[in-house]
Structures are given as C-alpha cells and as structure tokens.
Backbone as a ProteinNet text record, in pm:
[ID]
protein_1_A
[PRIMARY]
MQSSQRGEDNHALEFAVERANELNLPLLVGFGMMDDYPDANLRHYTFMLQGLQDAQKTLARRGIKMVVQHGNPADIAIKLSKDAALVVVDRGYLKPAKSWREKAAKEMKCKLIQVETDVVVPVDTVSNHAEFAARTIRPKITRLLEKFIRPVEKVRLKNKSLEFDVSGFDLSDITKLAHSLKLDKSVLPVDTPYSGGQTTARKTFSDFLEHRFKTYVPNRNQPQTSDTSYMSRYLHFGNISPLEIVFMLKEKAKGQENIDSYIEEVIVRRELAINFCNFNENYDSYECLPA
[TERTIARY]
137.6	-46.4	76.7	157.7	208.9	142	110.9	8.9	-132.8	-183.6	-352.4	-346.2	-290	-286.9	-401.6	-516.3	-643.5	-711.8	-808.3	-845.4	-1017.8	-993.5	-1187.4	-1134.8	-1262.1	-1252.2	-1150.1	-1077.6	-957.8	-944.2	-914.6	-955	-830.7	-757.4	-623.8	-648.9	-672	-695.2	-807.3	-897.8	-1047.7	-1015.1	-891.6	-833.9	-774	-708.6	-634.8	-699.6	-798.7	-913.8	-967.7	-1000.6	-1091.3	-1003.1	-851.1	-754.7	-717	-704.5	-705	-783	-916.9	-1015.6	-988.6	-996.5	-998.6	-853.2	-780.9	-640	-665.6	-779.8	-817.1	-664.6	-647	-505.9	-530.7	-500.4	-502.9	-416.9	-441.4	-377.7	-302.6	-174.7	-100.2	-69.5	-103	-56	22	106.5	286.2	304	350.4	416.2	579.9	636.4	793.3	796.9	825.5	865.3	1049.7	1030.2	1224.8	1224.8	1348.7	1388	1411.7	1451.6	1523.2	1451.7	1286.2	1203.5	1241.2	1307.9	1342.1	1287.2	1310.1	1244.1	1162.4	1150.9	996	1079.2	1012.2	1046.5	939.6	977.9	890.1	744.5	726.5	546	494.5	566.4	489.1	506.5	591	580	490.6	469.7	351.2	236.9	209.1	115.2	88.4	131	157.9	116.3	229.9	181.7	79.2	11.5	-157.4	-241.5	-196.5	-292.1	-274.7	-134.2	-91.6	-164.2	-181.6	-240.9	-389.9	-465.5	-569.9	-625.1	-523	-555.8	-552.1	-423	-400.4	-540.8	-616.3	-698.1	-807.5	-860	-960	-907.2	-809.8	-792.7	-824.9	-772.4	-784.7	-934.4	-1009.6	-1146.4	-1198.7	-1154.3	-1174.7	-1103.2	-1034.1	-946.8	-871.3	-772.9	-671.3	-557.6	-408.9	-292	-229.4	-196.4	-108.1	-0.1	133.9	293.4	335.6	392.1	487.1	599.5	709.5	850.6	954.5	1057.3	1133	1236.3	1248.9	1344.7	1265.8	1336.9	1323.2	1195.7	1077.5	958	922.4	1063.2	1057.5	1135.6	1189.1	1280.2	1209.1	1103.7	1044.4	927.6	874.3	768.2	860.1	929	1044.9	1034.8	1050.8	1120.9	983.4	843.6	696.7	658.4	700.6	658.5	764.2	819.5	933.2	821.2	706.1	636.5	451.5	525.4	307.2	284.5	180.3	118.4	145.4	115.8	75.5	118.7	160.4	147.4	71.9	-9.4	-70.1	-31.8	-17	-5.6	-61.9	-25.8	-118	-35.3	-49.6	8.8	66	189.3	268.1	290.6	330.3	335.4	454.1	535.2	631.8	739.6	891.3	1004.2	1029.3	1012.9	1075.1	965.6	788.5	746	740.3	765.8	809.1	886.2	1041.4	1175.9	1146	1028	1004.9	931	842.5	757	777	897.7	997.9	1125.3	1149.5	1258.2	1151.8	1049.9	973.4	931.4	907.2	815.7	980.3	1081.1	1178.9	1242.3	1276.5	1326.7	1232.6	1099.7	982.4	1005.2	1002.5	969.7	782.9	712.1	606.4	484	399.2	334.1	320.3	370.1	251.4	204.6	114.4	-13.6	-20.3	-6.2	-10.8	-225.9	-289.4	-453	-410.4	-500.6	-491	-589.6	-585.4	-708.4	-695	-574	-517.8	-603.8	-679.6	-755.2	-869.5	-954.3	-1111.7	-1081.3	-1019	-1025.7	-860.4	-819.1	-718.9	-617.6	-469.7	-426.8	-383.6	-341.8	-310.8	-447.2	-582.2	-680.8	-725.4	-715	-716.1	-652.2	-504.1	-417.6	-312.7	-231.2	-103.8	30.6	-9.3	125.8	57.4	197	160.2	54.6	-66.3	-162.7	-81.9	-114.7	-49.9	-140.7	-280.9	-392.7	-523.9	-585.9	-714.4	-801.8	-769.9	-875.2	-865.8	-739.8	-735.7	-754.5	-717.8	-771.5	-899.1	-968.5	-1106.5	-1208.1	-1181	-1318.5	-1278.3	-1182.8	-1096.3	-1192.8	-1156.3	-1164.9	-1354.8	-1447.2	-1555.9	-1630.4	-1591.5	-1647.1	-1631.6	-1528.4	-1532.2	-1605.2	-1590.8	-1654.1	-1781.4	-1906	-1965.4	-1915.6	-1838.2	-1783.2	-1720.2	-1633.8	-1542.6	-1591.8	-1710.6	-1779.8	-1872	-1795.9	-1922.7	-1852.2	-1895.7	-1840.8	-1773.5	-1678.6	-1558.4	-1627.8	-1624.4	-1744.8	-1685.9	-1669.5	-1563.7	-1619.5	-1536	-1501.4	-1470.1	-1523.8	-1499.7	-1392.1	-1297.3	-1133.5	-1205	-1199.6	-1255.5	-1141.7	-1011.1	-928.4	-832.3	-859.3	-831.5	-627.1	-609	-445.1	-403.6	-487.4	-455.1	-315.4	-290.3	-254.2	-97.6	-83.8	40.7	127.3	244.5	389.4	496.2	437.8	526	502.9	670	638.7	678.1	622.3	634	672.8	663.9	652.1	522.3	539.3	441.7	334.2	228.2	238	106.6	122.6	51	72.2	191.1	278.4	346.3	233.3	258.5	428.5	384.8	515.2	627.3	670	739.9	817.5	734.2	819.5	868.5	814.6	806.7	969.5	1020.6	1143.9	1236	1188.4	1273.6	1339.8	1298.2	1344.9	1425.9	1514.5	1657.3	1617.3	1531.4	1394.9	1454.8	1408.6	1462.9	1347.1	1412.4	1266.9	1296.6	1292.1	1350.7	1195.1	1082	951	863.2	822.5	769.7	643.8	569.2	433	303.3	224.3	99.4	-2	-47.3	-111.3	-241.1	-325.7	-438.6	-547.8	-677.6	-781.5	-725.2	-698.3	-694.1	-567.9	-596.1	-472.6	-470.9	-379.8	-410	-505.1	-559.2	-614.6	-744	-813.7	-946.5	-1065.7	-1027.3	-1174.8	-1148	-1049	-1035.5	-1080	-1042.5	-1042.7	-1212.1	-1295.6	-1409.5	-1509.8	-1439.9	-1494.1	-1487.3	-1400.6	-1344	-1377.2	-1412.7	-1474.2	-1624.3	-1656.6	-1817.7	-1863.4	-1748.1	-1765.6	-1786.2	-1663.5	-1687.9	-1786.2	-1873.8	-1998.4	-2142.2	-2094.3	-2211.5	-2184.8	-2045	-2053.7	-2002.2	-1930.8	-1844.2	-1856.4	-1966.6	-1923.4	-2016.2	-2152.2	-2233.1	-2127.5	-2029	-1935.5	-1860.6	-1842.8	-1699.8	-1647.5	-1750.5	-1715.6	-1655.9	-1700	-1663.5	-1541.5	-1566.5	-1425.5	-1305.8	-1339.3	-1223.7	-1061.9	-1061.3	-902	-923.8	-983.1	-969.1	-877.8	-788.3	-717.3	-698.8	-801.2	-831.5	-977.3	-1042.2	-1172.2	-1097.4	-1223.2	-1187.4	-1264.4	-1273.2	-1443.5	-1347.4	-1223.9	-1214.8	-1160.4	-1171	-1204	-1117.4	-957.2	-852.7	-826.5	-873.6	-833.8	-690.7	-655.7	-526.3	-438.6	-428.4	-303	-378.3	-509	-552.7	-549.3	-550.1	-523	-368.9	-285.1	-143.9	-99.8	-153.8	-111.3	-227.8	-306	-398.1	-504.2	-521.3	-556.3	-725.9	-774	-909.1	-927.4	-1002.6	-993.9	-1094	-1058.4	-1101.7	-1253.6	-1240.2	-1392.4	-1485.3	-1426.1	-1514.8	-1557.3	-1488.1	-1539	-1624.9	-1620.7	-1735.2	-1871.1	-1869.9	-1975.4	-2014.4	-1956.8	-2003.3	-2047.2	-1984.3	-2044.5	-2186.2	-2198.2	-2318.7	-2450	-2399.7	-2494.4	-2479.6	-2436.1	-2424.8	-2450.7	-2404.5	-2342.5	-2488.7	-2535.6	-2639.9	-2546.8	-2612.7	-2559.3	-2466.3	-2521.1	-2447.1	-2309.7	-2369.2	-2211.9	-2093.2	-2156.6	-2036.7	-1981.2	-2085.4	-2050.3	-1958.7	-1982.4	-1936	-1801.7	-1746.3	-1609.6	-1556.9	-1627	-1553	-1454.6	-1572.9	-1532.1	-1429.2	-1429.1	-1332.6	-1206.6	-1184.5	-1054.9	-1008.5	-1063.9	-1058.4	-1034.4	-1078.1	-1112.8	-1006.4	-1017.7	-976.9	-884.7	-819.3	-747.3	-616.9	-690.9	-579.5	-545.6	-596.8	-501.9	-458.8	-505.5	-350.5	-252.7	-217.7	-118.7	-32.2	-133.6	-68	-39.6	-81.2	-93.3	47	95.7	227.1	308	326.9	434.9	468.9	343.8	346.7	450.4	389.1	448.9	541	611.4	703.5	865.6	929.1	1032.1	1127.8	1102.9	1175.6	1044	960.5	877.2	941.6	1050.3	1085.3	1241.2	1229.7	1297.9	1281.4	1361	1269	1245.6	1394.4	1350.5	1285.8	1149.3	1082.8	1005.2	1013.8	909.1	1015.9	987.7	1085.5	1065.1	1114.4	1113.2	1047.4
-104.3	-24.8	138.3	171	302.6	397.5	351.4	467.5	483	392.9	431	357.2	464.7	490.4	557.2	472.8	438.8	229.2	313.8	109.1	93.8	187.1	187.5	221	229.6	240.5	211	113.4	86.4	-63.7	-69.5	-178.8	-277.8	-198.8	-313.3	-421.7	-317.3	-382.9	-452.6	-461.1	-519.4	-636	-652.5	-772.2	-864	-784	-876.1	-941.3	-875.9	-982.6	-1099.4	-1070.7	-1147.4	-1274.5	-1225.7	-1341.8	-1465.9	-1357	-1404.1	-1515.3	-1500.8	-1561.5	-1667.7	-1668.8	-1772.4	-1882.3	-1815.3	-1905.7	-1950.4	-1916.2	-1918.3	-1924.2	-1768.2	-1725.8	-1583.3	-1538.1	-1397.2	-1359.9	-1171.4	-1063	-956.4	-939.7	-856.3	-707.2	-614.7	-434.8	-431.2	-407.7	-307.8	-213.6	-122.4	28.2	30	48.9	107.8	263	274.9	418.4	437.3	520.1	572.4	688.2	760	917.2	998.6	962.8	998.1	1010.7	1013.1	1027	1161.9	1222.2	1336.3	1413.2	1501.6	1678.6	1632	1587.4	1559	1610.8	1660.6	1717.6	1657.8	1753	1733.1	1748.4	1834.3	1876.9	1723.8	1714.7	1628.7	1485.2	1448.7	1295.1	1297.3	1467.6	1476.3	1401.1	1511.1	1489.4	1325	1286.5	1138.3	1022.3	1068.7	951.6	971	1081.7	1073	991.5	1023.4	902.1	753.8	732.6	599.4	547.8	663.8	574.5	615.9	720.3	684.2	542.2	489.6	372.3	254.7	216.8	164.4	147.6	268.7	226.4	163.9	177.9	138.3	4.4	-4.5	-189.5	-256.8	-219.2	-303.3	-292.2	-216.5	-257	-360.6	-365.6	-481	-638.5	-636.4	-720.9	-783.8	-655.8	-668.9	-592.1	-660.7	-604.4	-522.9	-413.5	-302	-296.2	-289.6	-247.9	-127.6	-54.5	42.1	13	4	-58.3	34.8	57.9	169.7	65.3	167.2	109.8	130.4	114.2	97.9	6.3	94.6	-15.3	-87.1	-129.7	-263.4	-379.2	-279.1	-422.8	-488.4	-394.3	-431.8	-492.7	-475.2	-549.3	-660.1	-747.8	-880.9	-914.5	-827.5	-910.9	-940.5	-865.7	-929.7	-1052.6	-1072.4	-1166.6	-1320.1	-1331	-1441.3	-1571.9	-1550.7	-1659.8	-1673.5	-1570.1	-1485.9	-1596.9	-1616.5	-1716.2	-1587	-1493.3	-1407.5	-1250.2	-1156.6	-1017.3	-944.5	-861.1	-765.4	-640.7	-550.4	-396.1	-307	-159.6	-83.7	-50.3	83.9	145.2	247.8	269.8	450.4	453.7	580.2	615	704.2	754	816.2	706	793.6	621.8	610.8	675.5	545.2	494.5	466.9	364.7	240.2	338.7	193.9	114.1	158.6	112.8	-9.1	65.5	-1.7	-150.2	-122.4	-253	-311.5	-291.6	-362.8	-448.1	-407.8	-465.3	-574.6	-532.6	-615.6	-751.7	-745.4	-837.6	-925.8	-921.7	-924.9	-1079.1	-997.8	-1066.6	-1162.1	-1126	-1218.9	-1350.6	-1428.5	-1615.2	-1591.5	-1518.8	-1519.4	-1458.4	-1475.9	-1382.9	-1284.4	-1168.8	-1010.5	-955.7	-882.1	-882.8	-738.4	-632.1	-476	-451.9	-367.5	-333	-173.7	-129.9	-9.2	59.5	139.8	188.9	333.8	443.4	608.6	681.7	601.7	683.2	624.3	713.4	627.2	518.3	574.9	444.9	433.6	343.2	252	310.7	386	481.7	399.8	252.5	178.9	202	161.8	169.2	278	398.6	538.5	542.3	504.6	519	436.3	405.2	326.4	407.5	577	639.6	785.3	891.6	1004.3	1090	1156.1	1222.9	1367.3	1485.6	1643.9	1704.4	1660.6	1740.5	1726.3	1847.3	1734.8	1732.6	1785.8	1776.8	1610.4	1605.9	1452.3	1349.2	1311	1271.8	1267.4	1365	1372	1267	1250.8	1146.2	1052.1	989.4	858.8	820.7	925.2	921.7	877.6	960.3	1000.8	833.8	790.4	696.6	612.1	585.2	448.4	493.7	614	673.7	512.5	524.8	444.1	302.6	273.4	106.7	102.5	240.8	245.6	341.6	382.1	461.9	368	263	164.6	170.3	145.4	137.6	-38.2	83.3	-29.9	-161.4	-229.1	-309.4	-403.1	-395.9	-365.5	-529.4	-622.8	-775.4	-792.9	-827.1	-922.4	-1044.6	-983.7	-1040.9	-1197.4	-1319.9	-1452.7	-1428.8	-1446.5	-1536.4	-1401.7	-1382.6	-1186.6	-1222.5	-1072.8	-1086.3	-1016.7	-960	-837	-917.4	-1024.6	-1142.3	-1153.6	-1120.3	-1150.9	-1107.9	-1148.8	-1155.5	-1024.3	-956.1	-861.9	-730.2	-675.7	-562.3	-411.7	-287.1	-201.9	-45	10.4	183.2	165.8	244.4	261.7	421.6	412.7	511.1	637	559	701.9	809	802.4	940.6	1014.5	1074.3	1141.5	1197.6	1306.2	1420.4	1344.6	1238.2	1199.3	1118.5	1060	951.1	1041.3	1156.5	1214.7	1244.3	1313.3	1378.1	1306.7	1166.6	1077	1026.1	1101.3	1004.8	1117.2	1087.6	1216.6	1306.9	1350	1425.5	1535.1	1658.4	1802.4	1857.6	1958.6	1969.5	2117.5	2177	2300.8	2383.9	2276.2	2318.8	2228.8	2323.4	2279.2	2254.8	2103.3	2073.5	2216.1	2224.5	2362.4	2294.1	2370.9	2372.5	2376.7	2329.6	2325.9	2197.8	2240	2100.5	2026.4	2025	1963.4	1829.3	1751	1648.6	1582	1446.1	1349.8	1252.6	1147.4	1066.3	1039	931.3	892.1	985.9	939.6	1020.3	1177.2	1229.8	1393.4	1446.7	1341.4	1384.8	1393.5	1283.8	1291.6	1438.3	1408.8	1554.3	1682.6	1663.6	1817.3	1813.1	1701.3	1746.7	1745.8	1724.4	1714.2	1864.6	1902.1	2055.1	2148.6	2141.2	2186.2	2187.5	2078	2009.7	2110	2095.2	2187	2361.9	2393.4	2538.5	2641.6	2540.5	2641.5	2581.3	2497.7	2468.4	2508.5	2563.4	2649.1	2734.4	2784.3	2882.8	2867.4	2715.7	2667.1	2709.2	2705.5	2789.7	2894.9	2974.6	3110.7	3138.5	3047.2	3149.7	3007.5	2907.6	2803.3	2855.3	2929.6	3016	3176.5	3167.1	3334.4	3278.5	3329.1	3251.1	3343.5	3467.4	3510.7	3444.3	3354.4	3313	3149	3104.9	2936.3	2883.8	2852.9	2804.4	2682	2597.9	2487.5	2383.5	2280.3	2162	2087.4	2128.7	2089.7	1943.2	1905.5	1746.3	1712.1	1817.8	1770.5	1730.2	1762.9	1710.9	1529.9	1550.7	1414.5	1295.4	1324.4	1244.5	1253.9	1319.6	1286	1187.5	1162.1	1069.3	915.7	993.7	806.5	791.5	887	934.6	925.3	936.2	944	867.7	851.9	775.7	882.2	913.2	1000.5	979.2	836.4	748.7	800.7	770.6	800.1	982.7	1055.5	1201.8	1186.7	1149.6	1141	1105.1	990	936.9	994.7	1050.6	1149.3	1297	1362.8	1473.6	1424.2	1270.8	1265.5	1249.1	1224	1201.1	1323	1390.3	1499.1	1658.2	1710.9	1808.4	1854.2	1960.7	2021.9	2135.3	2112	2253.3	2150.5	2171.8	2058.7	2070.9	2202.9	2297.3	2296.4	2264.1	2282.4	2124.4	2018.5	1914.8	1901.9	1915.9	1854	1941.6	2085.3	2161.4	2063.8	2012.9	1954.9	1825.2	1710	1616	1656.9	1751.3	1767.1	1759.5	1815.8	1842.4	1706.7	1639.1	1530.7	1401.2	1404.9	1287.3	1316.7	1404.4	1443.4	1522.3	1659.5	1689.4	1624.6	1550.5	1481.3	1375.5	1258.2	1141.3	1201.3	1330.2	1363.5	1379.8	1399.1	1465	1313.3	1232.2	1111.7	1044.5	1009.7	970.1	1043.7	1212.6	1264.6	1190.2	1171.7	1116.8	978.5	883.5	739.3	682.5	787	790.7	815.1	928.6	1031.1	950.9	912.6	857.8	1045.4	1107.1	1237.5	1352.5	1316.4	1359	1487.1	1474.7	1559.9	1628.7	1649.3	1714.4	1825.1	1931.5	2014.8	1953.9	1857.7	1801.4	1677.9	1672.1	1548.6	1561.1	1671.9	1672.9	1709.3	1689.9	1696.7	1865.9	1923.6	2088	2079.4
3	10.7	-11.5	-97.2	-113.3	-132.7	-280.1	-341	-328.6	-259.3	-228.8	-38.3	9.6	136	193.7	201.5	241.9	270.2	338.7	412.4	362.6	292.2	209.5	76.3	-28.8	-148	-200.2	-214.2	-283.6	-322.7	-473.4	-571.5	-533.7	-534	-510.6	-329.7	-239.1	-136.5	-141.4	-186.9	-211.8	-278.2	-401.4	-451.6	-387.9	-292.2	-225	-90.3	-49.6	81.2	-36.2	-172.6	-218.6	-238.2	-300.5	-284.1	-173.2	-87.5	32	105	87.6	127.3	21.3	-130.9	-158.4	-151.1	-93.1	-91.8	51.6	135	283.3	400.4	334	394.8	478	586.1	641.4	547.9	544.3	442	568.7	474.1	572	487.5	557.7	455.5	487.3	443.9	421.9	405.3	445.3	375.4	394.6	345.6	330	351.5	436.2	451.3	469.9	342.1	302.8	420.5	451.7	474.8	381.1	230.6	162.9	21.6	44.2	-73.4	-106.8	-245.9	-314.8	-257.4	-235.9	-191.3	-110.4	-45.1	68.2	178	285	397.2	522.7	629.7	749.8	749.6	673.2	661.4	536.1	459.5	345.6	444.3	527.6	640.8	721.6	761.4	919.7	813.4	698.7	645.2	610	528.9	548	641.6	768.4	870.3	950.8	905.9	939.8	904.1	722.8	631.3	682.9	727.3	756.4	872.6	934.9	1127	1047.6	1017.3	957.3	915.8	783.7	748.2	789.6	960	1020.7	1086.3	1132.4	1209.2	1142.6	1060.7	935.1	921.3	841.9	826.2	981.8	1059.7	1224.1	1230.3	1211.1	1227.7	1115.1	1043.4	901.5	980.5	1070.2	1117.5	1043.7	997.1	887.5	951.9	965	1016.5	932.1	956.2	879.3	951.5	880.1	943.2	856.3	903.1	854.6	868.2	805.6	829.5	754.5	831.8	769.5	669.9	534.6	416.1	307.2	201.5	80.3	34.8	-5.6	-35.7	-106.9	-197.8	-246	-174.4	-112.3	-11	131.6	140.5	266.6	198.1	73	-1.4	8.6	-31.5	-53	65.9	218.3	316.7	352.1	328.3	402.1	338.8	199.1	62.5	139.6	224.6	267.1	236.9	344.2	350.1	300.5	161.6	107.6	37.6	-8.9	-142.2	-235.7	-201.4	-331	-278.1	-358.6	-321.2	-431.8	-391	-476.6	-386.4	-511.2	-522.3	-593.1	-494.4	-580.3	-732.7	-806.8	-900.6	-884	-928.4	-883.9	-1026.3	-1070.6	-1204.6	-1220.5	-1091	-1103.2	-1126.4	-1131.7	-1142.9	-1070.3	-916.6	-772	-784.6	-817.9	-781.9	-888.7	-1018.3	-1130.7	-1097.2	-1009.5	-954.8	-907.2	-782.2	-647.4	-683.8	-826.6	-785	-919.1	-1008.1	-1068.3	-1009.8	-929.4	-826.2	-737.6	-685.9	-602.6	-703.7	-824.8	-918.1	-986.9	-948.7	-1003.1	-913.1	-799.8	-681.2	-574.3	-577.1	-471.7	-533	-468.8	-485.4	-528.1	-547.1	-499.5	-614.2	-668.9	-741.8	-709.2	-793.4	-780.8	-903.2	-843.5	-930.4	-900.6	-1030.5	-893.9	-997.2	-911.4	-915	-946.6	-1034.4	-1056.7	-930.7	-872.6	-831.3	-745.7	-831.3	-817.2	-935	-1012.3	-1155.9	-1116.2	-1240.4	-1265.4	-1372.1	-1491.5	-1582.8	-1590.9	-1613	-1613	-1712.1	-1695	-1738.3	-1924	-1886	-2045	-2079.9	-2068.4	-2110.9	-2163.3	-2175.4	-2192.4	-2333.7	-2313.2	-2433.4	-2406	-2516.9	-2497.1	-2536.8	-2551.5	-2578.7	-2512.2	-2501.1	-2429.2	-2496.5	-2474.6	-2506.9	-2433.1	-2547.9	-2534.9	-2529.1	-2497.1	-2460.6	-2386.3	-2340.7	-2255.1	-2383.6	-2493.2	-2604.6	-2687.3	-2663.8	-2736.9	-2619.5	-2514.2	-2415.9	-2372.2	-2337.5	-2297.3	-2402.8	-2493	-2560.5	-2513.3	-2528.6	-2481.3	-2381.7	-2277.1	-2099.7	-2106.8	-2150.3	-2190.1	-2221.5	-2341.7	-2387.2	-2280.5	-2178.7	-2092.3	-1993.9	-1944.5	-1752.8	-1749.9	-1797.4	-1780	-1760.3	-1763.1	-1820.9	-1620.3	-1586.5	-1488.4	-1382.6	-1382.7	-1285.5	-1206.5	-1113.5	-1016.5	-883.8	-796	-698.9	-646.2	-543.5	-521.5	-379.1	-393.2	-300.1	-200.3	-92.9	39.9	66.3	57.8	126	259.1	316.5	432.8	413.4	520	526.7	637.3	583.2	650.9	762.7	731	837.1	868.7	979.3	1059.9	1065.8	1076.2	1080.1	1156.6	1234.7	1400.6	1457.4	1487.4	1593.4	1547.1	1377.8	1297.2	1432.8	1367.7	1479.9	1390.6	1305.5	1249.7	1293.2	1353.6	1424.2	1280	1314.8	1247.6	1315.7	1272.1	1340.2	1425.9	1586.5	1617.7	1560.1	1493.8	1465.7	1543.4	1675.7	1806.1	1817.9	1830.3	1859.5	1700.7	1617.8	1475.1	1503	1573	1530.7	1597	1694.3	1806.2	1659.2	1589.8	1478.9	1360.7	1318.7	1208.9	1260.6	1366.9	1437.4	1389.7	1453.7	1440.8	1319.6	1217.9	1088.4	1065.4	922.1	875.2	804.8	786	718.2	692.5	616.9	611.8	682.4	804.2	905.6	901.8	787.5	804.2	750.5	672.3	680.4	771.9	814.8	944.8	871.7	978.4	933.4	970.9	929	920.1	967.8	1098.3	1197.2	1107.5	1083.8	1008.4	1029.6	967.8	1020	903.6	803.8	696.8	727.8	801.1	851.3	747.6	764	650.7	652.2	565.6	569.9	524.8	505.4	464.9	526.4	644	769.4	700	682.4	746.2	548.3	477.2	303.9	289.3	338.4	314.6	379.2	512.9	602.1	497.5	459.6	399.3	289	246	52.3	68.8	165	217.5	245.6	337.2	357	252	157.1	51.2	-47.7	-48.1	-143.7	-78.3	70.4	123.7	137	87.2	124.2	61.3	-13	-131.7	-291	-294.6	-434.3	-541.3	-455.6	-530.9	-666.3	-643.4	-716.7	-718.3	-751.2	-763.3	-931.6	-1027.3	-1158.8	-1177.3	-1093.4	-1107.5	-986.5	-938.9	-802	-842.8	-893.9	-866.2	-894.1	-1025.6	-1043.5	-952	-867.9	-799.7	-645.8	-697.3	-582.2	-387.4	-454.3	-316.5	-254.7	-290.3	-236.4	-212.7	-109.4	-40.7	-142.3	-264.7	-339.4	-406.5	-299.1	-366.5	-247.2	-381.6	-221.5	-153.5	-185.8	-105.6	-83.9	-217.9	-256.6	-308.7	-348.2	-400	-301.5	-220.4	-130.1	-117.4	-92.8	-26.9	-147.2	-262.7	-400.9	-390.7	-342.7	-409.1	-300.2	-213.8	-83.9	-91.5	-206.9	-188.6	-134.4	-14.9	126.3	29.2	-61.7	-109	-263.9	-349.8	-437.7	-483.6	-632.1	-743	-756.4	-747.1	-774.9	-639.7	-540.1	-457.4	-422	-517.5	-523.7	-593.6	-735.6	-834.1	-783.7	-735.6	-648.2	-524.1	-443.1	-389.9	-446.7	-549.7	-631.9	-674	-742.5	-768.8	-682.1	-525.3	-424.9	-361.3	-351.4	-280.3	-377.8	-486.9	-509.3	-589.1	-631.1	-719	-779	-912.8	-1006.4	-1129.5	-1212	-1357.2	-1349.9	-1384.7	-1484.8	-1355.2	-1261.7	-1149.4	-1166.4	-1136.6	-1132.6	-1248.2	-1381.5	-1488.8	-1471.6	-1453	-1421.2	-1335.3	-1239.9	-1097.7	-1171.1	-1253.8	-1321.1	-1409.4	-1483.1	-1584	-1512.6	-1391.9	-1332.9	-1244.3	-1197.3	-1061.4	-1179.2	-1339.3	-1391.3	-1478	-1625.4	-1744.4	-1711.4	-1638.4	-1641.2	-1537.3	-1453.6	-1354.4	-1415.5	-1477.8	-1548.4	-1710.7	-1798.8	-1870	-1808.4	-1697.6	-1588.4	-1581.3	-1506.4	-1522.1	-1606.4	-1727.3	-1861.3	-1930.4	-1894.4	-1944.7	-1875.4	-1747.2	-1650.9	-1673.1	-1697.1	-1738.8	-1844.1	-1989.1	-2097.3	-2127.2	-2065.1	-2068.4	-1977.3	-2005.1	-1920	-1871.1	-1926.5	-1885.5	-1862.1	-1764.3	-1761.5	-1675.2	-1572.5	-1462.7	-1508.2	-1644.6	-1734.9	-1824.6	-1868.7	-1985.8	-2087.6	-2119.7	-2223.1	-2248.6	-2186.8	-2203.5	-2348.1	-2373.5	-2520.7	-2633.5	-2711.9	-2824.2	-2886	-2963	-2959.6	-3102.6
[MASK]
+++++++++++++++++++++++++++++++++++++++++++++++++++++++++++++++++++++++++++++++++++++++++++++++++++++++++++++++++++++++++++++++++++++++++++++++++++++++++++++++++++++++++++++++++++++++++++++++++++++++++++++++++++++++++++++++++++++++++++++++++++++++++++++++++++++++++++++++++++++++++++++++++++

C-alpha cells in the first residue's frame, strides 16, 4: 500500500482480500517508509503519517493488520513476502514508484499482481501513448466512464491477521515518529484542520460540497476566494479515491455546470497529467518533449 494509502474504496486492497479468502489465508498490509524520498520534508511526512495512521485504524476495524516499516519500499515488500502465497501492489506512475514495483516483481519468490486504483479509468486502457492535450484524451476517457464508474465493493476478510507477529513503526505519536526520521526539518508541519487521512478527506470534501461548491465554476481559479475542495493533497497521497469523489458529487452536489467542471478536473485533467508522467520517461526534465 504505497500509492493508495487508504483502508476503503481501494481496488487493490479489495482484490487482495478476495484472493486471501480464496486461498483461505490471512492478509497483511505493508508500507515501506524511506527517509530520503526526493524533495520531501517534515511537512510532507507528517501529513503522510497522519494518513497511514488513519488507514491502519480503518484496516484494524476490518481485522487486517497493517505495518509500516523503515526502508526502501521494494525491500520491505520483498521481506514481508518471504512466506507469502501472493503479493498484491497498487500502481504508481513516477520513476521511484515504478522502480520499486519492478524490483519487487523480479526478486519475489511468489506471484505479484499490480492493481490500479488511483485513477477512474485505467491509464493503459485510455491510451497506449502520451496524450498532448485535454482535447485528445477527453473523448477517450469519456467513452469509458460508464464502464468504470462503479462502486468498490468492500469484501469481508475471513481470516483475521491482527495477531500476526510482524512489527513496524508505532503510529500513535506522529510528531515523535516524524522527528525521529532523517528528514529535511526546515519546513515545519502546518497546523490546519486538514490533517492527512481518508476520514478527514471525506469530511473536507463534504464541507466543500455543502458550503462552497455552488460558486465553484466562477471562483475555482480565483486565489482570493476559498471556493476550492482542497483535495489535491489527499489525492496525492492516495488518501481518497477519485472514484469516491465522483460518487460523492453525484450523491450530494447540485448544479450540473459545477459538477461537470469538477469532474473535468478530477478525471480528465488529472489523468492527462498521469498519462504524461507514465509515457514520458523524461517527465521531470525540460527535455521531456521534442522541440
């Protein structure tokens, strides 16, 4: 659970539960936490740890143990898979995330399955090449939306894993844990109500729909207003699924123009950016595209 850091509305997680039940085995969720992720600092890690704490609590209520261990995510996954029958991973699109999964797939002794869950329409289903504009990717996504806008069914785990003898970081004191890591501590955490985690993400989006959504279209690009959803941070860490956001829009939002505009941002524009990173090896360089 590296990219989709949430205990519900997670295709990779529910697939893993299904397979665990089929194999009549318990399920362990693992997260590998390194100190030196590129350009990350104390503020990033504090928010991420809050989300992991929330995910761990949600999974515990489902009888699933989650451990956060210190080290390269691929190495942690390989270590945890030593006696596993199967490993399921979520999907990432940036270079570090791809390299972790590639290394794990090569070195694990058991089968590894990757399940995509941080987009609405799977990236490779939309296109097999880099799209250069929203107008080129929009029709490809739109014609597939009906197929992929489906609720994620929560599956009950038959064999609980809370008693597994596998240790990890104690997430009860986020501040203490974050300061114990070798991080850039020059950028301090921000004391706001927007803490990390799926629980807060849901509350924040519900508040947006209730109080600010009606003026989303005219004000979404106006920095002097607060008529935005604040979902980017939660989507970045996989604390909330874009699919869940779409369902919350359909259930609670009013005003078709505002709904259409937000869906354009959270699906078309976001997945255009993901397509760009996925199909451009030099996405992090000024030379990413030909002149």
